[in-house]
C-alpha positions as CSV (number, residue, x, y, z in Angstrom):
1,M,0.0,0.1,0.2
2,T,1.2,3.6,-0.8
3,N,1.5,6.4,1.5
4,S,-1.3,8.3,0.2
5,Q,-3.3,5.2,0.1
6,A,-2.8,4.6,3.9
7,T,-3.2,8.1,4.8
8,T,-6.6,8.1,2.5
9,E,-7.8,4.8,4.8
10,A,-6.9,6.0,8.1
11,D,-8.4,9.5,7.2
12,L,-11.7,7.7,6.3
13,D,-11.4,5.7,9.6
14,T,-10.9,8.6,11.9
15,S,-13.6,11.0,10.1
16,D,-16.3,8.3,9.9
17,D,-15.7,7.3,13.6
18,E,-15.9,11.0,14.9
19,A,-19.0,11.4,13.1
20,E,-20.4,8.2,14.8
21,R,-19.8,9.5,18.4
22,E,-21.0,12.9,17.5
23,A,-24.3,11.4,16.5
24,G,-24.5,9.9,19.9
25,G,-24.8,6.3,21.5
26,V,-22.0,4.7,19.7
27,D,-19.4,3.4,22.3
28,G,-15.7,2.6,21.6
29,D,-16.2,-1.3,20.9
30,D,-18.8,-0.4,18.0
31,V,-16.5,2.1,16.9
32,G,-13.7,-0.3,16.5
33,A,-15.8,-2.8,15.0
34,T,-16.9,-0.3,12.3
35,R,-13.2,1.0,11.8
36,R,-11.9,-2.8,11.3
37,A,-14.8,-3.4,8.8
38,K,-14.1,-0.3,6.8
39,R,-10.5,-1.0,6.9
40,R,-11.1,-4.4,5.6
41,A,-13.6,-3.3,2.7
42,F,-11.0,-0.7,1.9
43,R,-8.0,-3.4,1.7
44,K,-10.3,-5.8,-0.2
45,D,-11.3,-3.3,-2.8
46,E,-7.6,-2.4,-2.8
47,I,-6.7,-5.8,-3.9
48,L,-9.5,-6.3,-6.4
49,R,-8.5,-3.0,-8.1
50,T,-5.1,-4.1,-8.1
51,A,-6.0,-7.4,-9.9
52,L,-8.0,-5.5,-12.4
53,E,-4.9,-3.7,-13.6
54,L,-3.1,-6.8,-14.0
55,V,-5.8,-8.2,-16.0
56,T,-5.6,-5.1,-18.2
57,E,-2.1,-5.5,-18.4
58,G,-1.4,-8.8,-19.3
59,G,-4.7,-11.1,-19.2
60,L,-5.9,-13.3,-16.3
61,D,-2.5,-15.2,-16.3
62,A,-1.0,-11.8,-14.9
63,V,-2.8,-12.3,-11.7
64,T,-0.8,-14.3,-9.1
65,T,-1.1,-13.8,-5.5
66,T,2.8,-13.0,-5.5
67,E,2.4,-9.9,-7.7
68,L,-0.6,-8.8,-5.6
69,A,1.1,-9.0,-2.6
70,K,4.0,-6.9,-4.1
71,R,1.8,-4.4,-5.6
72,T,-0.6,-3.8,-2.4
73,G,2.5,-4.4,0.0
74,A,0.6,-6.9,1.6
75,A,2.1,-10.3,3.0
76,L,1.1,-13.3,1.5
77,G,-0.3,-14.8,4.8
78,A,-2.3,-11.3,4.8
79,L,-3.8,-11.3,1.1
80,Y,-5.4,-14.6,1.8
81,R,-7.1,-13.5,4.6
82,F,-9.2,-11.9,2.3
83,F,-8.9,-14.7,-0.9
84,P,-7.9,-17.8,-0.4
85,S,-6.6,-18.4,-3.8
86,K,-5.9,-16.6,-6.8
87,A,-9.6,-18.5,-8.4
88,A,-11.2,-16.3,-5.5
89,V,-9.7,-13.0,-6.5
90,I,-10.7,-14.0,-10.3
91,A,-14.2,-15.0,-9.1
92,A,-14.7,-11.7,-7.2
93,L,-13.5,-9.9,-10.4
94,Q,-15.7,-11.5,-12.4
95,Q,-18.7,-11.1,-10.3
96,R,-17.9,-7.2,-10.0
97,A,-17.4,-7.0,-13.8
98,L,-21.0,-8.7,-14.6
99,E,-22.5,-6.2,-11.9
100,Q,-21.1,-3.3,-13.7
101,L,-22.0,-4.7,-16.9
102,S,-25.5,-4.8,-16.1
103,D,-25.4,-1.1,-14.8
104,D,-24.2,0.0,-18.1
105,L,-26.8,-2.1,-19.9
106,R,-29.4,-0.6,-17.8
107,A,-28.1,3.0,-18.1
108,A,-27.9,2.5,-22.0
109,V,-31.5,1.2,-22.2
110,D,-32.8,4.0,-20.2
111,E,-31.1,6.4,-22.5
112,T,-32.9,4.9,-25.4
113,R,-36.4,4.4,-24.0
114,A,-36.2,8.4,-23.7
115,R,-35.4,8.9,-27.2
116,S,-38.2,6.0,-28.4
117,V,-41.3,8.0,-27.1
118,D,-42.3,9.1,-30.8
119,L,-41.8,5.3,-32.1
120,P,-44.7,3.2,-33.1
121,A,-45.1,0.6,-29.9
122,R,-43.4,-2.3,-32.1
123,A,-40.2,-0.3,-32.7
124,R,-40.4,1.3,-29.3
125,A,-40.1,-2.0,-27.7
126,L,-37.5,-3.5,-30.2
127,A,-35.2,-0.4,-29.8
128,P,-33.8,-1.4,-26.1
129,I,-33.4,-5.0,-27.1
130,I,-31.0,-3.3,-29.9
131,T,-29.1,-1.2,-27.5
132,M,-28.6,-3.9,-25.4
133,A,-27.3,-6.3,-27.8
134,D,-24.9,-3.1,-28.7
135,T,-23.4,-2.4,-25.6
136,F,-22.6,-5.9,-24.7
137,F,-21.0,-6.4,-28.4
138,A,-18.9,-3.0,-27.9
139,Q,-17.3,-4.0,-24.5
140,Q,-14.7,-5.9,-26.1
141,A,-13.3,-2.4,-27.5
142,T,-14.5,-0.3,-24.6
143,Q,-13.9,-2.6,-21.7
144,P,-11.2,-5.0,-22.6
145,A,-10.5,-6.0,-19.2
146,R,-14.1,-6.7,-18.4
147,Y,-14.6,-8.7,-21.3
148,R,-11.8,-10.6,-20.5
149,L,-13.4,-11.5,-17.4
150,I,-16.7,-12.2,-18.5
151,D,-15.1,-14.1,-21.5
152,E,-13.7,-16.4,-19.0
153,I,-17.1,-17.2,-17.5
154,M,-18.4,-18.0,-21.1
155,S,-15.9,-19.6,-22.4
156,K,-14.2,-22.0,-20.1
157,P,-15.5,-21.5,-16.5
158,A,-14.1,-25.1,-15.6
159,A,-10.5,-23.6,-15.4
160,V,-11.4,-20.9,-12.9
161,Y,-14.4,-21.9,-10.6
162,E,-15.0,-23.7,-7.4
163,D,-18.4,-24.7,-7.0
164,N,-19.1,-22.0,-4.7
165,D,-17.7,-19.4,-6.9
166,A,-19.6,-21.0,-9.8
167,V,-22.6,-20.1,-7.8
168,V,-21.8,-16.5,-7.1
169,A,-21.1,-16.0,-10.9
170,E,-24.5,-17.3,-11.6
171,E,-26.4,-15.1,-9.3
172,A,-24.4,-12.2,-11.1
173,I,-25.7,-13.6,-14.3
174,R,-29.2,-14.1,-13.5
175,P,-30.3,-10.1,-13.5
176,L,-28.6,-9.7,-17.1
177,L,-30.8,-12.4,-18.6
178,S,-33.8,-11.2,-16.5
179,A,-33.3,-7.6,-18.1
180,A,-33.1,-9.1,-21.2
181,F,-36.1,-11.5,-20.8
182,E,-38.4,-8.2,-19.6
183,L,-37.7,-6.6,-22.8
184,V,-38.6,-9.8,-24.8
185,Q,-41.8,-10.0,-22.9
186,E,-42.4,-6.3,-23.6
187,F,-42.3,-6.5,-27.4
188,A,-44.5,-10.0,-27.4
189,S,-47.3,-7.7,-25.5
190,V,-47.4,-5.1,-28.2
191,S,-46.6,-7.3,-31.4
192,G,-49.1,-10.2,-30.5
193,G,-46.3,-12.7,-30.0
194,V,-46.3,-15.5,-27.8
195,V,-43.8,-15.7,-24.7
196,D,-42.9,-19.7,-25.5
197,D,-40.0,-21.5,-24.4
198,H,-38.1,-20.2,-27.8
199,A,-38.6,-16.5,-26.3
200,R,-37.6,-17.6,-22.6
201,R,-34.4,-18.9,-24.2
202,F,-33.7,-15.6,-26.2
203,P,-31.7,-14.0,-23.6
204,M,-29.2,-16.7,-23.4
205,V,-29.1,-17.3,-27.2
206,M,-28.6,-13.7,-27.8
207,W,-25.7,-13.4,-25.3
208,G,-24.1,-16.6,-26.3
209,A,-24.4,-15.9,-30.1
210,L,-23.0,-12.0,-29.7
211,H,-20.2,-13.3,-27.4
212,G,-19.2,-15.9,-29.8
213,T,-18.9,-13.3,-32.4
214,T,-16.8,-11.1,-30.6
215,H,-14.1,-13.8,-31.3
216,F,-14.2,-12.9,-34.7
217,I,-12.9,-9.5,-34.0
218,K,-9.4,-10.6,-34.2
219,R,-9.9,-11.8,-38.1
220,D,-11.3,-8.2,-39.2
221,R,-8.1,-7.2,-40.4
222,L,-8.1,-10.0,-43.0
223,M,-11.7,-9.9,-44.1
224,D,-13.6,-7.5,-46.4
225,D,-15.9,-5.0,-45.2
226,A,-18.8,-7.3,-45.8
227,M,-17.6,-10.1,-43.6
228,K,-16.2,-7.9,-40.6
229,S,-17.8,-9.0,-37.0
230,R,-19.7,-5.9,-36.9
231,M,-21.3,-7.1,-40.2
232,V,-21.9,-10.3,-38.8
233,A,-23.5,-9.6,-35.4
234,G,-25.8,-7.1,-37.2
235,T,-27.0,-10.0,-39.5
236,L,-27.4,-12.3,-36.4
237,M,-29.5,-9.8,-34.6
238,R,-31.5,-9.1,-37.5
239,L,-32.4,-13.0,-37.7
240,L,-33.1,-13.0,-33.8
241,L,-35.4,-10.2,-33.9
242,S,-37.0,-11.8,-36.7
243,G,-37.3,-14.8,-35.2
244,L,-39.4,-12.6,-32.3
245,G,-41.7,-11.6,-34.9
246,A,-40.2,-8.4,-36.0
247,T,-40.4,-6.9,-39.2
248,S,-37.6,-5.3,-41.2
249,D,-39.7,-1.9,-41.2
250,D,-39.8,-2.4,-37.4
251,I,-35.9,-3.0,-37.0
252,A,-34.9,0.1,-39.1
253,A,-37.4,2.4,-37.0
254,A,-35.8,1.0,-33.7
255,A,-32.4,1.2,-35.1
256,T,-32.9,5.1,-35.4
257,V,-33.3,5.7,-31.9
258,A,-30.9,2.6,-30.6
259,R,-28.1,4.1,-32.9
260,P,-26.1,1.3,-32.3
261,Q,-22.4,1.5,-32.6
262,A,-20.5,-1.7,-32.4
263,L,-22.9,-3.8,-34.4
264,Q,-23.9,-3.0,-38.0
265,L,-27.8,-3.4,-38.5
């Protein structure tokens, strides 16, 4: 830990403790417990931020307990009090990555909804689905470290997860799939469609298909424009939306407000 980080942590503890005492009724034991809890949370967050820096610099293989201890100024024994293994650090990073992706998707969808008020009902319901797909597909370029963490979940979970960590990841994934399914239900309600088992699987199909398409990005430099990954992803989304019952006119109108940047509809 650097001197500046230590000062920040100490200041945080002291100021909060004083505020709690001034509020009244907080005895020394409670203040001490609060202080220890905040110090632990601060330290844990520092470890995760450092691990994310390592992922950004060199991928998941760059994250080692030895390097984490070195960069955070912690003894290995102290590090293990927060995370018992490298796998536990990666799992915590992946949970955080999924939560951040969920927040980004929600914000992007809200912005699209605000721009969609004048669209016909079917296009208005499609626009957030397009935005969600575009935001997810774009993260390979806009959030490369986060993409690497989520790619590990999708592509090779057996290499990372203990059973308990896998459960935590699944719990973080569930809100993303639920949000996408709500959008499918919304489109079905205005288009006269039926929410059957195929529709229920749509969020996972969309996620898996778009994620798989991101693996083509490394080939873009070898491909002509018609076959670049953004074009493949755009065709993929057209096919998936058509499967929900969307027409070409619905998709075109929705795209005017969804304004996809990463995939080409």
